[in-house]
Backbone as a printed PyTorch tensor [residue, N CA C, xyz], in Angstrom:
tensor([[[ 12.3350,  -4.9990,  -0.4470],
         [ 10.9860,  -4.4150,  -0.0390],
         [ 11.3420,  -2.9340,   0.7580]],

        [[ 12.2680,  -3.0110,   1.5280],
         [ 12.6230,  -1.8950,   2.5160],
         [ 13.4500,  -0.9930,   1.4570]],

        [[ 14.2910,  -1.5740,   0.4210],
         [ 14.9540,  -0.5590,  -0.3670],
         [ 14.1540,   0.2930,  -1.3020]],

        [[ 13.0220,  -0.2770,  -1.8030],
         [ 11.9410,   0.0940,  -2.5240],
         [ 11.3500,   1.4530,  -1.7040]],

        [[ 10.9620,   1.3150,  -0.4900],
         [ 10.4730,   2.0770,   0.5170],
         [ 11.3580,   3.2520,   0.7810]],

        [[ 12.6270,   3.0660,   0.5840],
         [ 13.5340,   4.5390,   0.7240],
         [ 13.4830,   5.1180,  -0.8180]],

        [[ 13.1340,   4.6740,  -1.7600],
         [ 13.3840,   5.2090,  -3.0300],
         [ 12.9270,   6.7840,  -3.0120]],

        [[ 13.6360,   7.4760,  -3.9220],
         [ 13.3180,   9.0280,  -3.8030],
         [ 11.8190,   9.1490,  -4.8210]],

        [[ 11.6210,   8.2040,  -5.7590],
         [ 10.5320,   8.1740,  -6.5570],
         [ 10.2240,   6.9550,  -6.6830]],

        [[  8.8740,   6.6000,  -6.2760],
         [  8.5340,   5.2700,  -6.4300],
         [  7.1540,   5.2370,  -7.1390]],

        [[  7.0940,   4.4270,  -8.1110],
         [  5.8890,   4.3490,  -9.1290],
         [  4.9690,   2.9980,  -8.6570]],

        [[  3.7990,   3.3430,  -8.5170],
         [  2.8800,   2.2100,  -7.9520],
         [  1.7350,   2.1620,  -8.9430]],

        [[  1.5470,   1.1130,  -9.3980],
         [  0.6150,   0.7160, -10.2730],
         [ -0.3640,  -0.1700,  -9.5150]],

        [[ -1.5750,   0.6670,  -9.1200],
         [ -2.6150,  -0.0300,  -8.3280],
         [ -3.5760,  -1.1040,  -9.2370]],

        [[ -3.7730,  -2.1690,  -8.6650],
         [ -4.6830,  -2.9800,  -9.1660],
         [ -5.3870,  -3.9400,  -8.4400]],

        [[ -6.4810,  -4.7840,  -8.4260],
         [ -6.8690,  -5.5140,  -7.5430],
         [ -5.9060,  -6.4830,  -7.0880]],

        [[ -5.0970,  -7.0130,  -8.1560],
         [ -3.9180,  -8.0940,  -7.5100],
         [ -2.9700,  -7.3060,  -6.5990]],

        [[ -2.6430,  -6.1180,  -7.0410],
         [ -1.6590,  -5.4240,  -6.0350],
         [ -2.2110,  -5.1830,  -4.8210]],

        [[ -3.7260,  -4.9040,  -4.6740],
         [ -4.0550,  -4.5520,  -3.4580],
         [ -4.5990,  -5.8130,  -2.4880]],

        [[ -4.2590,  -6.9220,  -3.0880],
         [ -4.2890,  -8.1820,  -2.2870],
         [ -2.9830,  -9.0830,  -2.3360]],

        [[ -2.0150,  -8.3060,  -2.8620],
         [ -0.6640,  -9.0070,  -2.7560],
         [ -0.0320,  -8.6380,  -1.2520]],

        [[  0.4200,  -9.3530,  -0.2920],
         [  0.9990,  -8.9000,   0.7010],
         [  2.4670,  -8.2830,   0.2990]],

        [[  3.1700,  -8.9790,  -0.5490],
         [  4.4870,  -8.1280,  -1.0000],
         [  4.3450,  -6.8870,  -1.3880]],

        [[  3.2650,  -6.5630,  -2.3250],
         [  2.8680,  -5.2590,  -2.7150],
         [  2.6780,  -4.2930,  -1.7750]],

        [[  1.7500,  -4.8470,  -0.7640],
         [  1.4150,  -3.9660,   0.4130],
         [  2.4910,  -3.8100,   1.3670]],

        [[  3.3690,  -4.7070,   1.4210],
         [  4.5860,  -4.2840,   2.5010],
         [  5.2980,  -3.3970,   1.7500]],

        [[  5.4840,  -3.2990,   0.4640],
         [  6.3110,  -2.3490,  -0.0910],
         [  5.7620,  -0.9750,  -0.0790]],

        [[  4.4510,  -0.8330,  -0.1350],
         [  3.6760,   0.2100,   0.0510],
         [  3.7890,   0.7070,   1.4460]],

        [[  3.7860,  -0.1810,   2.2710],
         [  3.8020,   0.0630,   3.9910],
         [  5.4400,   0.7350,   4.0540]],

        [[  6.4900,   0.1520,   3.4070],
         [  7.5630,   0.6210,   3.6670],
         [  7.8660,   2.0460,   3.1490]],

        [[  7.1620,   2.3720,   2.0260],
         [  7.2300,   3.7710,   1.6580],
         [  6.1710,   4.6720,   2.5770]],

        [[  5.4810,   4.2010,   2.9410],
         [  4.8200,   5.0920,   4.1310],
         [  5.4480,   5.5170,   5.2350]],

        [[  6.1710,   4.0870,   5.7350],
         [  7.0000,   4.4020,   7.0980],
         [  8.0690,   5.1980,   6.6610]],

        [[  8.8800,   5.2000,   5.4910],
         [  9.9380,   5.9390,   5.2110],
         [  9.5780,   7.3290,   5.0760]],

        [[  8.2870,   7.5010,   4.5710],
         [  7.7520,   9.0890,   4.7580],
         [  7.3990,   9.6020,   5.9660]],

        [[  7.4750,   8.8560,   7.1690],
         [  7.2940,   8.9460,   8.4070],
         [  5.8540,   9.4990,   8.5130]],

        [[  4.9850,   8.7070,   7.7600],
         [  3.5090,   8.9220,   7.5630],
         [  3.2240,  10.2970,   7.4310]],

        [[  4.1500,  11.0070,   6.7820],
         [  3.8220,  12.2690,   6.3640],
         [  3.4320,  12.4880,   5.1440]],

        [[  2.1910,  12.8820,   4.9880],
         [  1.2440,  12.8900,   3.7650],
         [  2.1450,  13.8050,   2.4290]],

        [[  2.5150,  14.9680,   2.8450],
         [  3.2690,  15.6840,   1.7390],
         [  4.7310,  15.0670,   1.3660]],

        [[  5.3970,  14.3580,   2.1050],
         [  6.5970,  13.7650,   1.8240],
         [  6.1300,  12.2630,   1.1500]],

        [[  5.2250,  11.4900,   1.3880],
         [  4.5860,  10.6410,   0.4710],
         [  3.9660,  10.8740,  -0.7810]],

        [[  3.4630,  11.9260,  -0.9390],
         [  2.9530,  12.3750,  -2.1150],
         [  4.1590,  13.0120,  -3.2900]],

        [[  4.9270,  13.5090,  -2.5200],
         [  6.3720,  13.9300,  -3.1850],
         [  6.9780,  12.8140,  -3.9090]],

        [[  7.1960,  11.7080,  -2.9910],
         [  7.8040,  10.6290,  -3.6310],
         [  7.0990,   9.5480,  -4.4350]],

        [[  5.8970,   9.5140,  -4.3190],
         [  4.9740,   8.2560,  -5.0970],
         [  4.3720,   8.9850,  -6.1800]],

        [[  4.3440,   8.1250,  -7.2710],
         [  3.4300,   8.3770,  -8.3300],
         [  2.5680,   7.1530,  -8.4830]],

        [[  1.3740,   7.5210,  -8.7090],
         [  0.2480,   6.2130,  -8.6020],
         [ -0.3140,   6.2060,  -9.9900]],

        [[ -0.6430,   5.1760, -10.3800],
         [ -1.5230,   4.7680, -11.6580],
         [ -2.4250,   3.6650, -11.3760]],

        [[ -3.7620,   4.0850, -11.4720],
         [ -4.6400,   3.1030, -10.9300],
         [ -5.2760,   2.3540, -12.0120]],

        [[ -5.2410,   1.0370, -12.0020],
         [ -6.1990,   0.4050, -13.2200],
         [ -7.5460,   0.6230, -12.8380]],

        [[ -8.5420,   0.2090, -13.8570],
         [ -9.8970,   0.3130, -13.4340],
         [-10.2440,  -0.7170, -12.2810]],

        [[ -9.5410,  -1.7850, -12.0810],
         [-10.0410,  -2.6470, -10.8870],
         [ -9.5840,  -2.1850,  -9.6230]],

        [[ -8.8650,  -1.5730,  -9.6600],
         [ -8.1880,  -0.8280,  -8.1770],
         [ -9.2020,  -0.0480,  -7.7260]],

        [[-10.1710,  -0.5650,  -7.0430],
         [-11.2130,   0.1380,  -6.2710],
         [-10.8440,   0.5940,  -4.8280]],

        [[-10.5140,   1.7500,  -4.6430],
         [-10.0790,   2.0900,  -3.2840],
         [-10.1280,   3.6730,  -3.1930]],

        [[-11.0840,   4.2180,  -4.0370],
         [-11.2690,   5.8090,  -3.9990],
         [-12.1650,   6.1100,  -3.0090]],

        [[-12.9950,   5.4320,  -2.6260],
         [-13.9920,   5.8270,  -1.5600],
         [-13.6080,   5.3660,  -0.0380]],

        [[-14.3340,   6.0730,   0.8480],
         [-14.0970,   5.4420,   2.1940],
         [-14.3590,   4.0620,   2.3810]],

        [[-15.8880,   3.5870,   1.6950],
         [-15.9690,   2.3000,   1.7190],
         [-15.2130,   1.2060,   1.1370]],

        [[-14.8480,   1.7270,  -0.0240],
         [-13.6300,   0.8180,  -0.7500],
         [-12.3920,   0.6860,   0.0620]],

        [[-12.0490,   1.7880,   0.7020],
         [-10.9070,   1.4660,   1.4220],
         [-11.1900,   0.7300,   2.6870]],

        [[-12.2700,   0.9290,   3.3450],
         [-12.6710,  -0.0480,   4.5570],
         [-12.4900,  -1.4540,   4.2220]],

        [[-13.1050,  -1.6230,   2.9930],
         [-13.1490,  -3.0210,   2.4960],
         [-11.7870,  -3.7410,   2.4230]],

        [[-10.7930,  -2.8700,   1.7770],
         [ -9.3540,  -3.1290,   1.6580],
         [ -8.8350,  -3.6170,   3.1440]],

        [[ -9.1130,  -2.7450,   4.1430],
         [ -8.5410,  -2.8150,   5.1880],
         [ -9.0650,  -4.0140,   6.0080]],

        [[-10.3860,  -4.2600,   5.7690],
         [-11.1790,  -5.4530,   6.3720],
         [-10.2890,  -6.7260,   5.9460]],

        [[ -9.9000,  -6.8040,   4.3210],
         [ -9.4280,  -7.8930,   3.8990],
         [ -8.1390,  -8.1400,   4.6240]],

        [[ -7.4790,  -7.1260,   4.9110],
         [ -5.8620,  -7.3630,   5.6020],
         [ -6.2460,  -7.6050,   6.8400]],

        [[ -7.2030,  -7.2050,   7.9000],
         [ -7.3950,  -7.4810,   9.1490],
         [ -7.8850,  -9.0740,   9.0810]],

        [[ -8.5850,  -9.4330,   8.4740],
         [ -8.9420, -10.7530,   8.0400],
         [ -7.7910, -11.8120,   8.0090]],

        [[ -6.9660, -11.4680,   7.0480],
         [ -5.8770, -12.1060,   6.7800],
         [ -4.8720, -12.1500,   8.0420]],

        [[ -4.9410, -11.0840,   8.8310],
         [ -4.0990, -11.0290,  10.1060],
         [ -4.8060, -11.8490,  11.1390]],

        [[ -6.0270, -11.7620,  11.2710],
         [ -6.8390, -12.4140,  12.4370],
         [ -6.8520, -13.9880,  11.9890]],

        [[ -6.5730, -14.3990,  10.7960],
         [ -6.4670, -15.9970,  10.5320],
         [ -5.0310, -16.3970,  11.0060]],

        [[ -4.1740, -15.5710,  10.7050],
         [ -2.8910, -15.9080,  11.3570],
         [ -2.7230, -15.9320,  12.7650]],

        [[ -3.3330, -14.9460,  13.5270],
         [ -3.4050, -15.0430,  14.8710],
         [ -4.1100, -16.3680,  15.4140]],

        [[ -5.2270, -16.7260,  14.8310],
         [ -5.8930, -17.9320,  15.0500],
         [ -4.8310, -19.1610,  15.0090]],

        [[ -4.1110, -19.0730,  13.9040],
         [ -3.3510, -20.3240,  13.5540],
         [ -2.0640, -20.3280,  14.6290]],

        [[ -1.6230, -19.0460,  14.9390],
         [ -0.4260, -18.9250,  15.9690],
         [ -1.0440, -19.4170,  17.4300]],

        [[ -2.2550, -18.9960,  17.6820],
         [ -2.7020, -19.5310,  19.0270],
         [ -2.7830, -20.8340,  18.9630]],

        [[ -3.1540, -21.5400,  18.0870],
         [ -3.3570, -23.0440,  17.8870],
         [ -2.1000, -23.8070,  17.9160]],

        [[ -0.9700, -23.3720,  16.9460],
         [  0.1820, -24.0960,  16.8510],
         [  1.4060, -23.4310,  17.2650]],

        [[  1.4030, -22.1930,  17.7710],
         [  2.3780, -21.6120,  18.3320],
         [  3.3260, -20.6790,  17.0600]],

        [[  3.9830, -19.4840,  17.4790],
         [  4.4920, -18.5840,  16.3800],
         [  5.2470, -19.1990,  15.7530]],

        [[  6.0660, -20.1370,  16.1020],
         [  7.1770, -20.8770,  15.1410],
         [  6.6940, -21.4200,  13.8980]],

        [[  5.2520, -21.7380,  13.6130],
         [  4.8930, -22.0050,  12.3260],
         [  5.1050, -21.1650,  11.4440]],

        [[  5.2800, -19.7100,  11.6420],
         [  5.6330, -18.7250,  10.8170],
         [  6.9750, -18.5700,  10.4270]],

        [[  7.9140, -18.9980,  11.1500],
         [  9.2540, -18.9130,  11.0520],
         [  9.7860, -17.7620,  10.5710]],

        [[ 10.3780, -17.5170,   9.4020],
         [ 10.8620, -16.2290,   8.9870],
         [  9.6800, -15.2240,   8.4490]],

        [[  8.5320, -15.5780,   8.5010],
         [  7.2870, -14.8700,   8.2510],
         [  6.7120, -14.0880,   9.4510]],

        [[  7.5360, -14.4780,  10.3890],
         [  6.9040, -13.6760,  11.6650],
         [  7.0010, -12.1570,  11.5500]],

        [[  8.0770, -11.7920,  11.2260],
         [  8.1910, -10.3280,  10.9260],
         [  7.1900,  -9.7890,  10.1650]],

        [[  6.7860, -10.4480,   8.8980],
         [  5.8750,  -9.9840,   7.9600],
         [  4.3850,  -9.8880,   8.6640]],

        [[  4.2440, -10.8330,   9.5950],
         [  2.9060, -10.9580,  10.2680],
         [  2.8060,  -9.7200,  10.9960]],

        [[  3.8520,  -9.3160,  11.9610],
         [  3.9200,  -8.2180,  12.7320],
         [  3.8090,  -6.9410,  11.7710]],

        [[  4.3530,  -6.8960,  10.6780],
         [  4.1890,  -5.5340,   9.8380],
         [  2.6920,  -5.6590,   9.3320]],

        [[  2.1950,  -6.7650,   9.1250],
         [  0.8030,  -6.6100,   8.6380],
         [ -0.2210,  -6.5160,   9.6600]],

        [[  0.0990,  -6.6000,  10.8540],
         [ -0.6670,  -5.9970,  12.1340],
         [ -0.7590,  -4.6300,  12.3150]],

        [[  0.6070,  -3.8620,  11.7140],
         [  0.4470,  -2.4890,  11.6080],
         [ -0.0650,  -1.9800,  10.3530]],

        [[  0.1130,  -2.6920,   9.2440],
         [ -0.3000,  -1.9430,   8.0350],
         [ -1.6980,  -2.0450,   7.8440]],

        [[ -2.5070,  -2.9320,   8.4010],
         [ -3.8790,  -3.0380,   7.8270],
         [ -4.6260,  -1.8940,   8.7590]],

        [[ -4.0380,  -1.5060,   9.7200],
         [ -4.4610,  -0.1780,  10.4330],
         [ -4.5430,   1.0210,   9.5900]],

        [[ -3.4450,   0.9790,   8.7980],
         [ -3.0810,   2.3860,   7.8210],
         [ -3.5870,   2.3760,   6.4470]],

        [[ -3.9610,   1.1210,   6.1460],
         [ -4.4910,   1.0370,   4.7860],
         [ -5.4880,   2.2290,   4.2760]],

        [[ -6.3620,   2.4590,   5.0320],
         [ -7.2800,   3.4640,   4.6000],
         [ -6.7640,   4.6970,   4.5320]],

        [[ -5.8740,   5.1750,   5.5560],
         [ -5.0700,   6.3900,   5.4080],
         [ -3.9680,   6.3730,   3.9670]],

        [[ -3.3340,   5.3100,   3.8380],
         [ -2.3900,   5.2600,   2.8260],
         [ -3.2130,   5.3250,   1.3490]],

        [[ -4.1980,   4.5590,   1.2140],
         [ -5.1250,   4.6350,   0.1250],
         [ -5.6780,   6.1170,  -0.2440]],

        [[ -6.2120,   6.7020,   0.9070],
         [ -6.8510,   7.8980,   0.7370],
         [ -5.8460,   8.9450,   0.2440]],

        [[ -4.6200,   8.8200,   0.8940],
         [ -3.6520,   9.6620,   0.1970],
         [ -3.1380,   9.3900,  -1.0350]],

        [[ -3.1590,   8.2510,  -1.5320],
         [ -2.9830,   7.9070,  -2.7600],
         [ -4.0510,   8.5570,  -3.9470]],

        [[ -5.2620,   8.3340,  -3.5100],
         [ -6.3640,   8.7100,  -4.2320],
         [ -6.6950,  10.1660,  -4.3890]],

        [[ -6.2380,  10.8450,  -3.0900],
         [ -6.7290,  12.2240,  -3.1010],
         [ -5.4510,  12.9950,  -3.9080]],

        [[ -4.5010,  12.4900,  -4.3440],
         [ -3.2990,  13.0050,  -4.8790],
         [ -3.6950,  13.3300,  -6.5180]],

        [[ -3.9950,  14.5820,  -6.9170],
         [ -4.0360,  14.9510,  -8.2720],
         [ -2.9480,  14.5700,  -9.1280]],

        [[ -2.8570,  13.6000,  -9.9950],
         [ -2.0390,  13.2000, -10.8060],
         [ -2.6020,  12.3710, -11.9190]],

        [[ -1.8410,  12.0450, -12.8280],
         [ -2.4200,  11.2100, -13.9150],
         [ -2.3680,   9.9030, -13.4630]],

        [[ -3.7010,   9.0420, -13.7230],
         [ -4.1120,   7.7540, -13.2840],
         [ -3.9540,   6.5770, -14.2190]],

        [[ -3.5990,   6.9510, -15.4170],
         [ -3.6480,   5.9620, -16.5080],
         [ -2.1710,   5.9190, -17.1630]],

        [[ -2.0960,   4.7100, -17.7170],
         [ -0.7790,   4.5200, -18.4690],
         [ -0.4360,   5.8010, -19.2220]],

        [[ -1.3300,   6.3900, -19.9250],
         [ -1.1190,   7.5780, -20.6240],
         [ -0.3740,   8.6730, -20.0030]],

        [[ -0.8930,   8.8340, -18.9840],
         [ -0.0880,  10.1020, -17.8830],
         [  1.2680,   9.5070, -17.7050]],

        [[  1.4340,   8.1520, -17.5300],
         [  2.7270,   7.4710, -17.3220],
         [  3.7240,   7.8970, -18.4400]],

        [[  3.2550,   7.6610, -19.5960],
         [  3.9880,   7.7550, -20.9510],
         [  4.2470,   9.2450, -21.0880]],

        [[  3.3240,  10.0870, -20.6750],
         [  3.4470,  11.6020, -21.1170],
         [  4.4200,  12.2520, -20.1110]],

        [[  4.0650,  11.9930, -18.8050],
         [  4.8620,  12.5530, -17.7040],
         [  6.2590,  11.7920, -17.2780]],

        [[  6.2500,  10.6100, -17.4810],
         [  7.4190,   9.8670, -16.7620],
         [  7.7010,  10.0860, -15.5000]],

        [[  8.8820,  10.4950, -15.3840],
         [  9.5510,  10.8700, -14.1560],
         [  8.9960,  12.0620, -13.4190]],

        [[  8.8690,  13.0950, -14.5000],
         [  8.5080,  14.3840, -13.9650],
         [  7.1490,  14.6200, -13.1510]],

        [[  7.0190,  15.6050, -12.4700],
         [  5.7020,  15.7740, -11.8100],
         [  4.7590,  16.2530, -12.9570]],

        [[  3.6600,  15.7220, -12.7050],
         [  2.4250,  16.1550, -13.5790],
         [  1.9410,  17.5690, -13.3120]],

        [[  1.5130,  18.2070, -14.2800],
         [  1.0760,  19.5580, -13.8430],
         [ -0.1770,  19.4000, -13.1060]],

        [[ -0.0720,  20.3840, -12.1060],
         [ -1.3610,  20.5040, -10.9760],
         [ -2.4290,  21.3150, -11.5690]],

        [[ -3.6120,  20.6630, -11.3260],
         [ -4.8550,  21.5130, -11.5910],
         [ -5.6090,  22.0430, -10.4260]]])
């Protein structure tokens, strides 16, 4: 995941499943971190293609995504309080990362959706690795 986050060009195919996958969100978080939270650098490196079920274009939709991840985080916090942090074993670092990324999900998704670029597979086929024309 960290290697993907450091890539010069990262293609993201957003879908409902992607937005609910801890692994996908950790990869997205790594891209954001490696871009130093710099929107311009993030936009330069990322190409996003959103499937119709990837609902994150509005502030309300993005807040719902953040709420989903906060709920996941809070559930883990409750389990840790009850049973101790050792129940997470090697997942403890992911838990800590989740605590960071759920707070940034709205910013990351806003940056993705505010970027003018093709959002369908047709655009991916047409432009491939090149930058799409700006309108």
